[in-house]
N, C-alpha and C positions, 0 to 999 in steps of 0.2 A: 867601683863604687861611685856610688852617684851625687850628688848635692840636689838634695830633694827643692832648694828654694829655685831652682832653674828649670824645674821639671811644669811645663803647662798646666797648670790648675784652672785653666778658666775655660776649657772646651769641652763640652757636653753634647755629641751627637742629636742629630735628630730623626737623621734616616740612617740604613741600615749600614755604615762608613768604616766600621770598627776595625778592617783590617788596613785598608789605607790612614785612617787615623790612628793607630797606634802605632804605626810606622814614622806617620808627620809627627807624632810627638818627641818620638826618640829622634829624628833627625833634627828637631828645633832646637832639641837639650846638645845635642853632638855639634850644630853647626852655630853654639852658642849665641842661639836666637836670632842668626843671620837671616836664615831661613824659615820663615814661619811657618806653622800649621796651614793657616789659610792661603799661603804660595803655592805651599804642594799642592794641596787642590786644587787651584786655580792653573798650576801647570801642567797636573793632569787634564783638566778637563779641557785646556787647549789641545795638549799631545793627542788626545786621544778624540775631540771632538765630542764628548758623554752627554753634554746637555747645551742646549741650542739656546744660544743668548737674547733670541729673541724673543724665546719662548717664555724664557726669566724674568723678561722685561713685561710680558702681558700678564704674567702671574702677578707681579709686583703692582703692575696698572689696576689690577681689579682687587688689589687689597691681601693678597695671597701669601702663602708661608712660601718664600722665596729659598729659605735656606731648605727644609725642606725637601724642597721639591730638586732642587741642585744636590744635594746630599745620596735622597734614594737615585737620581739619575747615574751618578760616580756609580752607583752600589750594585746597579743592574748591568751595567757599562763595565765595569769590573769581573762580575759574575760571569756575564753573556762571553766576555773576552778570555778569562781563564778555563772557561770550561771548554769553548771551541777549539784554546790552543792544546786543550787536555793536561791543565795547569791544575794544584793543586794553589790555596791561596799565595802560601808560603813562597810557591815555585814563583809566582807571578811578581811576589815581590822583589825576591830573588832575580828576577827578570829585567825589572825595573831600577833597582838600584845597579846591579854589574854592567848595566849596558847606559846608567848614568844618563835616564830620561829624563829625570827632574832633575837635575843637577846637583846629585846630594851624595855621591859617590865619594865627593873629596873629603867629606867630613869621618868616616865611618868606613867600616869593612866589616863583609861577613865571617865570621869566624865558623861558624858553625853552620847547617840546618837539615832538618829533619821532617820530611815530607812523606802521603799520605800512607800511614801507619795505623792499626788498629788502634791502639792505644801504647805511648810510650812506657815501657816498662820501669823497675825501680833503677836499675842502673845509671840508663838513660838517665831519668828523673834528677838522680842524687848528681852526675854529673853538668846536667844542663845548671843545677842548684847551685853548684861549685863554679861553674864559668860566671855566674852575675855576680859573684862573691868578688870578681877581679875590680883595678882601676878600669873606670870610664866603660861599662859593660853592660848593656839590655840586650833583653830578649822580649821577641813576642810567642807567645803561646797561642795555639787555636787549640777549640776543642767544639764540641758538641752541646748548643745548646737547645736544641730541636731533634726531631729525626730528621730534618732537612737541614738543616743550619747550622753554621757554625759562629762562633762567637771569638774575639781577640784583645788581646790585655796587653800589656807592658810588665816586665820585673825586672828588679834590680834587687840589689842590698845598697841601702843609703850609707852615708859617711861613718854611723854609728855601729856598722857590722847588720845592720834588721832589714830584712826582707823586706818588699812592699811591692803592689802593683798598680797600676794606673788604666784603670777602665775607663775610655771613651764612653761609655754612656753617662757616667757622671762627672761630676768638674771637681775632680777630687784626690788624693792620693789615699790611698789604704796600707796603715799599716801592719801588714800583714802578710805573711806566703798566700801566696794565688797559684804556686805552681803544685802542690801536694795534695790539693783538695780538688782537683780536678781532673777530667778522663784526657788528657792532650792527644792530639795523634798528630802534630807537628811543630814545629817552631824553629825561628832563625834568631840567630847570635849575632848580634853588632857589637865593634869595638872601635871608641873613638880612634881616630889616625893624628 
């Protein structure tokens, strides 16, 4: 179960960074905000050189939307890196997490992961639902948002035992089951250490 008071409700993505954003929101929560979402994005960019800081400075100087460019640069890198390594989005997150690439591993452990399925079945969906009812457990679920795109949200159960989801496209938490109305193709479950 998750205390919603401590879930990031201020971030709303400007670019297509839902997978890294969902991961970052979960890690920010499990780190008790010692590792803010913005810091995780910054570490990702520094590690992978996804977006050139000189280019960002030029965009800022021209009055452009730096955050939009930055997030879409991360999205482009994330997708191309994962495709080149033949990884699904959740597999790349698993690689980042278990390799401690962004210094997040000390805050949570991966307790379950399903990747590259057509759609998860009812049994997997019900098992996932039960897992996120546990104390200090959240999951990222990925599902098709269009023919060639996926979307990712974080799901969990609050202290009142009610399901919730956190969609990084919006700066809010929705007190509703975000799992059973989606055609989920992959997920990754984290438990706080």
